[in-house]
mmJSON file of the N, C-alpha and C atoms, coordinates in Angstrom:
{"data_MODEL":{"atom_site":{
"group_PDB":["ATOM","ATOM","ATOM","ATOM","ATOM","ATOM","ATOM","ATOM","ATOM","ATOM","ATOM","ATOM","ATOM","ATOM","ATOM","ATOM","ATOM","ATOM","ATOM","ATOM","ATOM","ATOM","ATOM","ATOM","ATOM","ATOM","ATOM","ATOM","ATOM","ATOM","ATOM","ATOM","ATOM","ATOM","ATOM","ATOM","ATOM","ATOM","ATOM","ATOM","ATOM","ATOM","ATOM","ATOM","ATOM","ATOM","ATOM","ATOM","ATOM","ATOM","ATOM","ATOM","ATOM","ATOM","ATOM","ATOM","ATOM","ATOM","ATOM","ATOM","ATOM","ATOM","ATOM","ATOM","ATOM","ATOM","ATOM","ATOM","ATOM","ATOM","ATOM","ATOM","ATOM","ATOM","ATOM","ATOM","ATOM","ATOM","ATOM","ATOM","ATOM","ATOM","ATOM","ATOM","ATOM","ATOM","ATOM","ATOM","ATOM","ATOM","ATOM","ATOM","ATOM","ATOM","ATOM","ATOM","ATOM","ATOM","ATOM","ATOM","ATOM","ATOM","ATOM","ATOM","ATOM","ATOM","ATOM","ATOM","ATOM","ATOM","ATOM","ATOM","ATOM","ATOM","ATOM","ATOM","ATOM","ATOM","ATOM","ATOM","ATOM","ATOM","ATOM","ATOM","ATOM","ATOM","ATOM","ATOM","ATOM","ATOM","ATOM","ATOM","ATOM","ATOM","ATOM","ATOM","ATOM","ATOM","ATOM","ATOM","ATOM","ATOM","ATOM","ATOM","ATOM","ATOM","ATOM","ATOM","ATOM","ATOM","ATOM","ATOM","ATOM","ATOM","ATOM","ATOM","ATOM","ATOM","ATOM","ATOM","ATOM","ATOM","ATOM","ATOM","ATOM","ATOM","ATOM","ATOM","ATOM","ATOM","ATOM","ATOM","ATOM","ATOM","ATOM","ATOM","ATOM","ATOM","ATOM","ATOM","ATOM","ATOM","ATOM","ATOM","ATOM","ATOM","ATOM","ATOM","ATOM","ATOM","ATOM","ATOM","ATOM","ATOM","ATOM","ATOM","ATOM","ATOM"],
"id":[1,2,3,4,5,6,7,8,9,10,11,12,13,14,15,16,17,18,19,20,21,22,23,24,25,26,27,28,29,30,31,32,33,34,35,36,37,38,39,40,41,42,43,44,45,46,47,48,49,50,51,52,53,54,55,56,57,58,59,60,61,62,63,64,65,66,67,68,69,70,71,72,73,74,75,76,77,78,79,80,81,82,83,84,85,86,87,88,89,90,91,92,93,94,95,96,97,98,99,100,101,102,103,104,105,106,107,108,109,110,111,112,113,114,115,116,117,118,119,120,121,122,123,124,125,126,127,128,129,130,131,132,133,134,135,136,137,138,139,140,141,142,143,144,145,146,147,148,149,150,151,152,153,154,155,156,157,158,159,160,161,162,163,164,165,166,167,168,169,170,171,172,173,174,175,176,177,178,179,180,181,182,183,184,185,186,187,188,189,190,191,192,193,194,195,196,197,198],
"type_symbol":["N","C","C","N","C","C","N","C","C","N","C","C","N","C","C","N","C","C","N","C","C","N","C","C","N","C","C","N","C","C","N","C","C","N","C","C","N","C","C","N","C","C","N","C","C","N","C","C","N","C","C","N","C","C","N","C","C","N","C","C","N","C","C","N","C","C","N","C","C","N","C","C","N","C","C","N","C","C","N","C","C","N","C","C","N","C","C","N","C","C","N","C","C","N","C","C","N","C","C","N","C","C","N","C","C","N","C","C","N","C","C","N","C","C","N","C","C","N","C","C","N","C","C","N","C","C","N","C","C","N","C","C","N","C","C","N","C","C","N","C","C","N","C","C","N","C","C","N","C","C","N","C","C","N","C","C","N","C","C","N","C","C","N","C","C","N","C","C","N","C","C","N","C","C","N","C","C","N","C","C","N","C","C","N","C","C","N","C","C","N","C","C","N","C","C","N","C","C"],
"label_atom_id":["N","CA","C","N","CA","C","N","CA","C","N","CA","C","N","CA","C","N","CA","C","N","CA","C","N","CA","C","N","CA","C","N","CA","C","N","CA","C","N","CA","C","N","CA","C","N","CA","C","N","CA","C","N","CA","C","N","CA","C","N","CA","C","N","CA","C","N","CA","C","N","CA","C","N","CA","C","N","CA","C","N","CA","C","N","CA","C","N","CA","C","N","CA","C","N","CA","C","N","CA","C","N","CA","C","N","CA","C","N","CA","C","N","CA","C","N","CA","C","N","CA","C","N","CA","C","N","CA","C","N","CA","C","N","CA","C","N","CA","C","N","CA","C","N","CA","C","N","CA","C","N","CA","C","N","CA","C","N","CA","C","N","CA","C","N","CA","C","N","CA","C","N","CA","C","N","CA","C","N","CA","C","N","CA","C","N","CA","C","N","CA","C","N","CA","C","N","CA","C","N","CA","C","N","CA","C","N","CA","C","N","CA","C","N","CA","C","N","CA","C","N","CA","C","N","CA","C","N","CA","C"],
"label_alt_id":[null,null,null,null,null,null,null,null,null,null,null,null,null,null,null,null,null,null,null,null,null,null,null,null,null,null,null,null,null,null,null,null,null,null,null,null,null,null,null,null,null,null,null,null,null,null,null,null,null,null,null,null,null,null,null,null,null,null,null,null,null,null,null,null,null,null,null,null,null,null,null,null,null,null,null,null,null,null,null,null,null,null,null,null,null,null,null,null,null,null,null,null,null,null,null,null,null,null,null,null,null,null,null,null,null,null,null,null,null,null,null,null,null,null,null,null,null,null,null,null,null,null,null,null,null,null,null,null,null,null,null,null,null,null,null,null,null,null,null,null,null,null,null,null,null,null,null,null,null,null,null,null,null,null,null,null,null,null,null,null,null,null,null,null,null,null,null,null,null,null,null,null,null,null,null,null,null,null,null,null,null,null,null,null,null,null,null,null,null,null,null,null,null,null,null,null,null,null],
"label_comp_id":["MET","MET","MET","PRO","PRO","PRO","THR","THR","THR","LEU","LEU","LEU","THR","THR","THR","PRO","PRO","PRO","ALA","ALA","ALA","GLN","GLN","GLN","GLN","GLN","GLN","HIS","HIS","HIS","GLN","GLN","GLN","ILE","ILE","ILE","GLY","GLY","GLY","HIS","HIS","HIS","GLY","GLY","GLY","ASP","ASP","ASP","LEU","LEU","LEU","LEU","LEU","LEU","LEU","LEU","LEU","ASP","ASP","ASP","GLN","GLN","GLN","MET","MET","MET","THR","THR","THR","ARG","ARG","ARG","SER","SER","SER","TYR","TYR","TYR","ILE","ILE","ILE","ARG","ARG","ARG","GLU","GLU","GLU","HIS","HIS","HIS","LEU","LEU","LEU","GLY","GLY","GLY","TYR","TYR","TYR","ARG","ARG","ARG","PHE","PHE","PHE","ALA","ALA","ALA","ILE","ILE","ILE","TYR","TYR","TYR","ALA","ALA","ALA","ASP","ASP","ASP","GLY","GLY","GLY","THR","THR","THR","ASP","ASP","ASP","ALA","ALA","ALA","LEU","LEU","LEU","ALA","ALA","ALA","VAL","VAL","VAL","GLU","GLU","GLU","HIS","HIS","HIS","ALA","ALA","ALA","VAL","VAL","VAL","ARG","ARG","ARG","GLY","GLY","GLY","GLY","GLY","GLY","ALA","ALA","ALA","LEU","LEU","LEU","ARG","ARG","ARG","ALA","ALA","ALA","GLY","GLY","GLY","ARG","ARG","ARG","PRO","PRO","PRO","CYS","CYS","CYS","LEU","LEU","LEU","ASN","ASN","ASN","PRO","PRO","PRO","LEU","LEU","LEU"],
"label_asym_id":["A","A","A","A","A","A","A","A","A","A","A","A","A","A","A","A","A","A","A","A","A","A","A","A","A","A","A","A","A","A","A","A","A","A","A","A","A","A","A","A","A","A","A","A","A","A","A","A","A","A","A","A","A","A","A","A","A","A","A","A","A","A","A","A","A","A","A","A","A","A","A","A","A","A","A","A","A","A","A","A","A","A","A","A","A","A","A","A","A","A","A","A","A","A","A","A","A","A","A","A","A","A","A","A","A","A","A","A","A","A","A","A","A","A","A","A","A","A","A","A","A","A","A","A","A","A","A","A","A","A","A","A","A","A","A","A","A","A","A","A","A","A","A","A","A","A","A","A","A","A","A","A","A","A","A","A","A","A","A","A","A","A","A","A","A","A","A","A","A","A","A","A","A","A","A","A","A","A","A","A","A","A","A","A","A","A","A","A","A","A","A","A","A","A","A","A","A","A"],
"label_entity_id":["1","1","1","1","1","1","1","1","1","1","1","1","1","1","1","1","1","1","1","1","1","1","1","1","1","1","1","1","1","1","1","1","1","1","1","1","1","1","1","1","1","1","1","1","1","1","1","1","1","1","1","1","1","1","1","1","1","1","1","1","1","1","1","1","1","1","1","1","1","1","1","1","1","1","1","1","1","1","1","1","1","1","1","1","1","1","1","1","1","1","1","1","1","1","1","1","1","1","1","1","1","1","1","1","1","1","1","1","1","1","1","1","1","1","1","1","1","1","1","1","1","1","1","1","1","1","1","1","1","1","1","1","1","1","1","1","1","1","1","1","1","1","1","1","1","1","1","1","1","1","1","1","1","1","1","1","1","1","1","1","1","1","1","1","1","1","1","1","1","1","1","1","1","1","1","1","1","1","1","1","1","1","1","1","1","1","1","1","1","1","1","1","1","1","1","1","1","1"],
"label_seq_id":[1,1,1,2,2,2,3,3,3,4,4,4,5,5,5,6,6,6,7,7,7,8,8,8,9,9,9,10,10,10,11,11,11,12,12,12,13,13,13,14,14,14,15,15,15,16,16,16,17,17,17,18,18,18,19,19,19,20,20,20,21,21,21,22,22,22,23,23,23,24,24,24,25,25,25,26,26,26,27,27,27,28,28,28,29,29,29,30,30,30,31,31,31,32,32,32,33,33,33,34,34,34,35,35,35,36,36,36,37,37,37,38,38,38,39,39,39,40,40,40,41,41,41,42,42,42,43,43,43,44,44,44,45,45,45,46,46,46,47,47,47,48,48,48,49,49,49,50,50,50,51,51,51,52,52,52,53,53,53,54,54,54,55,55,55,56,56,56,57,57,57,58,58,58,59,59,59,60,60,60,61,61,61,62,62,62,63,63,63,64,64,64,65,65,65,66,66,66],
"pdbx_PDB_ins_code":[null,null,null,null,null,null,null,null,null,null,null,null,null,null,null,null,null,null,null,null,null,null,null,null,null,null,null,null,null,null,null,null,null,null,null,null,null,null,null,null,null,null,null,null,null,null,null,null,null,null,null,null,null,null,null,null,null,null,null,null,null,null,null,null,null,null,null,null,null,null,null,null,null,null,null,null,null,null,null,null,null,null,null,null,null,null,null,null,null,null,null,null,null,null,null,null,null,null,null,null,null,null,null,null,null,null,null,null,null,null,null,null,null,null,null,null,null,null,null,null,null,null,null,null,null,null,null,null,null,null,null,null,null,null,null,null,null,null,null,null,null,null,null,null,null,null,null,null,null,null,null,null,null,null,null,null,null,null,null,null,null,null,null,null,null,null,null,null,null,null,null,null,null,null,null,null,null,null,null,null,null,null,null,null,null,null,null,null,null,null,null,null,null,null,null,null,null,null],
"Cartn_x":[109.409,109.094,108.148,107.12,106.196,106.84,107.96,108.584,109.663,109.921,110.942,110.451,111.351,111.011,111.045,110.403,110.499,111.946,112.786,114.19,114.882,114.6,115.189,114.69,113.414,112.858,113.562,113.79,114.488,115.913,116.611,117.985,118.04,117.083,117.035,116.798,115.874,115.567,116.757,117.642,118.827,120.061,119.91,121.031,122.008,121.657,122.54,122.4,121.294,121.023,120.549,121.119,120.772,119.757,118.622,117.574,118.061,118.919,119.458,120.202,120.967,121.712,120.761,119.718,118.747,118.003,117.666,116.965,117.851,119.112,120.051,120.178,120.297,120.403,119.151,117.982,116.721,116.644,116.974,116.913,117.844,119.054,120.02,119.614,118.938,118.547,117.242,116.327,114.979,114.522,115.215,114.736,115.763,115.32,116.195,115.687,116.408,115.986,116.578,116.007,116.526,116.436,117.197,117.096,117.157,116.63,116.643,117.026,117.664,118.084,117.175,116.632,115.752,116.365,115.95,116.521,116.204,115.032,114.674,113.773,113.583,112.793,111.331,110.797,109.385,109.118,109.971,109.83,110.013,111.008,111.269,110.078,109.487,108.329,107.111,106.946,105.819,105.948,107.156,107.386,107.207,107.735,107.572,106.092,105.33,103.894,103.189,103.526,102.902,103.244,104.508,104.932,104.248,104.239,103.595,102.1,101.526,100.103,99.767,100.783,100.536,100.701,101.437,101.59,102.411,103.207,104.018,103.212,103.664,103.003,102.884,103.854,103.862,102.791,102.194,101.172,101.776,100.967,101.433,102.483,103.486,104.512,103.951,104.514,104.094,104.628,105.795,106.417,106.188,105.496,105.277,104.388,103.267,102.353,101.544,100.838,99.938,98.636],
"Cartn_y":[131.847,130.859,129.778,130.13,129.082,128.008,128.332,127.36,126.523,126.761,125.988,124.565,123.633,122.243,122.032,120.98,120.684,120.512,119.926,119.758,121.115,122.049,123.385,124.108,123.988,124.608,124.064,122.77,122.137,122.678,122.776,123.286,124.732,125.545,126.943,126.999,126.177,126.132,125.755,124.937,124.506,125.343,126.356,127.231,126.67,125.545,124.953,125.625,126.315,127.016,128.412,129.412,130.794,131.334,131.789,132.335,133.582,134.362,135.566,135.213,134.14,133.731,133.27,132.55,132.093,133.275,134.244,135.439,136.208,136.373,137.079,136.38,135.069,134.307,134.463,134.392,134.532,135.905,136.94,138.304,138.444,137.947,138.071,137.275,136.145,135.294,135.732,136.338,136.561,138.015,138.918,140.304,141.272,142.454,143.506,144.849,145.881,147.218,148.234,149.392,150.539,151.741,152.737,153.967,155.143,156.245,157.486,158.614,159.608,160.763,161.932,162.565,163.725,164.947,166.101,167.358,167.624,167.166,167.417,166.301,166.316,165.296,165.303,166.464,166.551,165.766,165.955,165.208,163.707,163.339,161.928,161.274,161.954,161.407,161.274,162.213,162.143,160.912,160.652,159.474,158.202,158.175,157.002,156.709,157.733,157.571,157.01,157.523,157.047,155.58,155.224,153.842,152.905,153.273,152.436,152.316,153.286,153.26,152.482,152.025,151.203,151.9,152.99,153.754,153.036,152.062,151.35,150.236,149.799,148.698,147.446,147.219,146.027,146.081,147.241,147.375,147.717,147.574,147.89,146.891,147.349,146.431,145.508,144.32,143.381,143.812,144.42,144.879,146.373,146.763,148.165,148.926,148.353,149.113,150.104,150.971,151.877,151.192],
"Cartn_z":[-18.115,-17.118,-17.63,-18.42,-18.845,-19.721,-20.354,-21.261,-20.585,-19.316,-18.617,-18.379,-18.575,-18.287,-16.774,-16.288,-14.852,-14.385,-15.239,-14.87,-14.717,-15.636,-15.539,-14.292,-13.996,-12.786,-11.543,-11.52,-10.401,-10.287,-11.418,-11.414,-10.936,-11.356,-10.917,-9.413,-8.942,-7.506,-6.651,-7.188,-6.445,-6.756,-7.612,-7.925,-8.938,-9.565,-10.566,-11.931,-12.142,-13.398,-13.037,-13.69,-13.368,-14.371,-13.867,-14.719,-15.446,-14.817,-15.463,-16.748,-16.716,-17.909,-19.011,-18.641,-19.628,-20.235,-19.398,-19.872,-20.847,-20.495,-21.365,-22.719,-22.704,-23.95,-24.798,-24.158,-24.892,-25.556,-24.806,-25.339,-26.537,-26.419,-27.52,-28.751,-28.558,-29.68,-30.354,-29.586,-30.098,-30.177,-29.527,-29.45,-30.025,-30.288,-30.781,-30.291,-30.575,-30.197,-31.155,-31.117,-31.864,-30.945,-31.256,-30.49,-31.431,-30.948,-31.717,-30.769,-31.308,-30.519,-30.88,-29.865,-30.057,-29.405,-29.871,-29.389,-27.922,-27.475,-26.081,-25.555,-24.263,-23.595,-23.982,-24.306,-24.692,-25.968,-26.964,-28.212,-27.982,-27.191,-26.914,-26.218,-25.235,-24.524,-25.434,-26.361,-27.296,-28.195,-28.682,-29.531,-28.708,-27.507,-26.642,-26.407,-26.116,-25.867,-27.104,-28.266,-29.506,-29.764,-29.588,-29.82,-28.825,-27.55,-26.535,-26.782,-27.481,-27.791,-29.053,-29.794,-30.966,-32.297,-32.352,-33.589,-34.663,-34.275,-35.262,-35.926,-37.101,-37.814,-36.959,-36.1,-35.249,-34.168,-33.96,-32.921,-31.574,-30.549,-29.197,-28.749,-28.027,-27.532,-26.447,-26.334,-25.282,-23.927,-23.926,-22.695,-22.54,-21.495,-21.153,-22.152,-22.58,-23.451,-22.62,-23.306,-22.582,-22.316],
"occupancy":[1.0,1.0,1.0,1.0,1.0,1.0,1.0,1.0,1.0,1.0,1.0,1.0,1.0,1.0,1.0,1.0,1.0,1.0,1.0,1.0,1.0,1.0,1.0,1.0,1.0,1.0,1.0,1.0,1.0,1.0,1.0,1.0,1.0,1.0,1.0,1.0,1.0,1.0,1.0,1.0,1.0,1.0,1.0,1.0,1.0,1.0,1.0,1.0,1.0,1.0,1.0,1.0,1.0,1.0,1.0,1.0,1.0,1.0,1.0,1.0,1.0,1.0,1.0,1.0,1.0,1.0,1.0,1.0,1.0,1.0,1.0,1.0,1.0,1.0,1.0,1.0,1.0,1.0,1.0,1.0,1.0,1.0,1.0,1.0,1.0,1.0,1.0,1.0,1.0,1.0,1.0,1.0,1.0,1.0,1.0,1.0,1.0,1.0,1.0,1.0,1.0,1.0,1.0,1.0,1.0,1.0,1.0,1.0,1.0,1.0,1.0,1.0,1.0,1.0,1.0,1.0,1.0,1.0,1.0,1.0,1.0,1.0,1.0,1.0,1.0,1.0,1.0,1.0,1.0,1.0,1.0,1.0,1.0,1.0,1.0,1.0,1.0,1.0,1.0,1.0,1.0,1.0,1.0,1.0,1.0,1.0,1.0,1.0,1.0,1.0,1.0,1.0,1.0,1.0,1.0,1.0,1.0,1.0,1.0,1.0,1.0,1.0,1.0,1.0,1.0,1.0,1.0,1.0,1.0,1.0,1.0,1.0,1.0,1.0,1.0,1.0,1.0,1.0,1.0,1.0,1.0,1.0,1.0,1.0,1.0,1.0,1.0,1.0,1.0,1.0,1.0,1.0,1.0,1.0,1.0,1.0,1.0,1.0],
"B_iso_or_equiv":[0.0,0.0,0.0,0.0,0.0,0.0,0.0,0.0,0.0,0.0,0.0,0.0,0.0,0.0,0.0,0.0,0.0,0.0,0.0,0.0,0.0,0.0,0.0,0.0,0.0,0.0,0.0,0.0,0.0,0.0,0.0,0.0,0.0,0.0,0.0,0.0,0.0,0.0,0.0,0.0,0.0,0.0,0.0,0.0,0.0,0.0,0.0,0.0,0.0,0.0,0.0,0.0,0.0,0.0,0.0,0.0,0.0,0.0,0.0,0.0,0.0,0.0,0.0,0.0,0.0,0.0,0.0,0.0,0.0,0.0,0.0,0.0,0.0,0.0,0.0,0.0,0.0,0.0,0.0,0.0,0.0,0.0,0.0,0.0,0.0,0.0,0.0,0.0,0.0,0.0,0.0,0.0,0.0,0.0,0.0,0.0,0.0,0.0,0.0,0.0,0.0,0.0,0.0,0.0,0.0,0.0,0.0,0.0,0.0,0.0,0.0,0.0,0.0,0.0,0.0,0.0,0.0,0.0,0.0,0.0,0.0,0.0,0.0,0.0,0.0,0.0,0.0,0.0,0.0,0.0,0.0,0.0,0.0,0.0,0.0,0.0,0.0,0.0,0.0,0.0,0.0,0.0,0.0,0.0,0.0,0.0,0.0,0.0,0.0,0.0,0.0,0.0,0.0,0.0,0.0,0.0,0.0,0.0,0.0,0.0,0.0,0.0,0.0,0.0,0.0,0.0,0.0,0.0,0.0,0.0,0.0,0.0,0.0,0.0,0.0,0.0,0.0,0.0,0.0,0.0,0.0,0.0,0.0,0.0,0.0,0.0,0.0,0.0,0.0,0.0,0.0,0.0,0.0,0.0,0.0,0.0,0.0,0.0],
"pdbx_formal_charge":[null,null,null,null,null,null,null,null,null,null,null,null,null,null,null,null,null,null,null,null,null,null,null,null,null,null,null,null,null,null,null,null,null,null,null,null,null,null,null,null,null,null,null,null,null,null,null,null,null,null,null,null,null,null,null,null,null,null,null,null,null,null,null,null,null,null,null,null,null,null,null,null,null,null,null,null,null,null,null,null,null,null,null,null,null,null,null,null,null,null,null,null,null,null,null,null,null,null,null,null,null,null,null,null,null,null,null,null,null,null,null,null,null,null,null,null,null,null,null,null,null,null,null,null,null,null,null,null,null,null,null,null,null,null,null,null,null,null,null,null,null,null,null,null,null,null,null,null,null,null,null,null,null,null,null,null,null,null,null,null,null,null,null,null,null,null,null,null,null,null,null,null,null,null,null,null,null,null,null,null,null,null,null,null,null,null,null,null,null,null,null,null,null,null,null,null,null,null],
"auth_seq_id":[1,1,1,2,2,2,3,3,3,4,4,4,5,5,5,6,6,6,7,7,7,8,8,8,9,9,9,10,10,10,11,11,11,12,12,12,13,13,13,14,14,14,15,15,15,16,16,16,17,17,17,18,18,18,19,19,19,20,20,20,21,21,21,22,22,22,23,23,23,24,24,24,25,25,25,26,26,26,27,27,27,28,28,28,29,29,29,30,30,30,31,31,31,32,32,32,33,33,33,34,34,34,35,35,35,36,36,36,37,37,37,38,38,38,39,39,39,40,40,40,41,41,41,42,42,42,43,43,43,44,44,44,45,45,45,46,46,46,47,47,47,48,48,48,49,49,49,50,50,50,51,51,51,52,52,52,53,53,53,54,54,54,55,55,55,56,56,56,57,57,57,58,58,58,59,59,59,60,60,60,61,61,61,62,62,62,63,63,63,64,64,64,65,65,65,66,66,66],
"auth_comp_id":["MET","MET","MET","PRO","PRO","PRO","THR","THR","THR","LEU","LEU","LEU","THR","THR","THR","PRO","PRO","PRO","ALA","ALA","ALA","GLN","GLN","GLN","GLN","GLN","GLN","HIS","HIS","HIS","GLN","GLN","GLN","ILE","ILE","ILE","GLY","GLY","GLY","HIS","HIS","HIS","GLY","GLY","GLY","ASP","ASP","ASP","LEU","LEU","LEU","LEU","LEU","LEU","LEU","LEU","LEU","ASP","ASP","ASP","GLN","GLN","GLN","MET","MET","MET","THR","THR","THR","ARG","ARG","ARG","SER","SER","SER","TYR","TYR","TYR","ILE","ILE","ILE","ARG","ARG","ARG","GLU","GLU","GLU","HIS","HIS","HIS","LEU","LEU","LEU","GLY","GLY","GLY","TYR","TYR","TYR","ARG","ARG","ARG","PHE","PHE","PHE","ALA","ALA","ALA","ILE","ILE","ILE","TYR","TYR","TYR","ALA","ALA","ALA","ASP","ASP","ASP","GLY","GLY","GLY","THR","THR","THR","ASP","ASP","ASP","ALA","ALA","ALA","LEU","LEU","LEU","ALA","ALA","ALA","VAL","VAL","VAL","GLU","GLU","GLU","HIS","HIS","HIS","ALA","ALA","ALA","VAL","VAL","VAL","ARG","ARG","ARG","GLY","GLY","GLY","GLY","GLY","GLY","ALA","ALA","ALA","LEU","LEU","LEU","ARG","ARG","ARG","ALA","ALA","ALA","GLY","GLY","GLY","ARG","ARG","ARG","PRO","PRO","PRO","CYS","CYS","CYS","LEU","LEU","LEU","ASN","ASN","ASN","PRO","PRO","PRO","LEU","LEU","LEU"],
"auth_asym_id":["A","A","A","A","A","A","A","A","A","A","A","A","A","A","A","A","A","A","A","A","A","A","A","A","A","A","A","A","A","A","A","A","A","A","A","A","A","A","A","A","A","A","A","A","A","A","A","A","A","A","A","A","A","A","A","A","A","A","A","A","A","A","A","A","A","A","A","A","A","A","A","A","A","A","A","A","A","A","A","A","A","A","A","A","A","A","A","A","A","A","A","A","A","A","A","A","A","A","A","A","A","A","A","A","A","A","A","A","A","A","A","A","A","A","A","A","A","A","A","A","A","A","A","A","A","A","A","A","A","A","A","A","A","A","A","A","A","A","A","A","A","A","A","A","A","A","A","A","A","A","A","A","A","A","A","A","A","A","A","A","A","A","A","A","A","A","A","A","A","A","A","A","A","A","A","A","A","A","A","A","A","A","A","A","A","A","A","A","A","A","A","A","A","A","A","A","A","A"],
"auth_atom_id":["N","CA","C","N","CA","C","N","CA","C","N","CA","C","N","CA","C","N","CA","C","N","CA","C","N","CA","C","N","CA","C","N","CA","C","N","CA","C","N","CA","C","N","CA","C","N","CA","C","N","CA","C","N","CA","C","N","CA","C","N","CA","C","N","CA","C","N","CA","C","N","CA","C","N","CA","C","N","CA","C","N","CA","C","N","CA","C","N","CA","C","N","CA","C","N","CA","C","N","CA","C","N","CA","C","N","CA","C","N","CA","C","N","CA","C","N","CA","C","N","CA","C","N","CA","C","N","CA","C","N","CA","C","N","CA","C","N","CA","C","N","CA","C","N","CA","C","N","CA","C","N","CA","C","N","CA","C","N","CA","C","N","CA","C","N","CA","C","N","CA","C","N","CA","C","N","CA","C","N","CA","C","N","CA","C","N","CA","C","N","CA","C","N","CA","C","N","CA","C","N","CA","C","N","CA","C","N","CA","C","N","CA","C","N","CA","C","N","CA","C","N","CA","C","N","CA","C","N","CA","C"],
"pdbx_PDB_model_num":[1,1,1,1,1,1,1,1,1,1,1,1,1,1,1,1,1,1,1,1,1,1,1,1,1,1,1,1,1,1,1,1,1,1,1,1,1,1,1,1,1,1,1,1,1,1,1,1,1,1,1,1,1,1,1,1,1,1,1,1,1,1,1,1,1,1,1,1,1,1,1,1,1,1,1,1,1,1,1,1,1,1,1,1,1,1,1,1,1,1,1,1,1,1,1,1,1,1,1,1,1,1,1,1,1,1,1,1,1,1,1,1,1,1,1,1,1,1,1,1,1,1,1,1,1,1,1,1,1,1,1,1,1,1,1,1,1,1,1,1,1,1,1,1,1,1,1,1,1,1,1,1,1,1,1,1,1,1,1,1,1,1,1,1,1,1,1,1,1,1,1,1,1,1,1,1,1,1,1,1,1,1,1,1,1,1,1,1,1,1,1,1,1,1,1,1,1,1]
}}}
């Protein structure tokens, strides 16, 4: 939202431009993901907690950190 131009904000307000489409495009152009399979939920939750806490070189995630 902070990077939208006034014209884009106006178009979204009038339904001429869909924010969902812009969000989808941004995600596909700028973001990525990985997944891992664990034997059970306990192990998966432990890894999730560590990652959200900043255990990776990249640090804590911007979306949904602890």
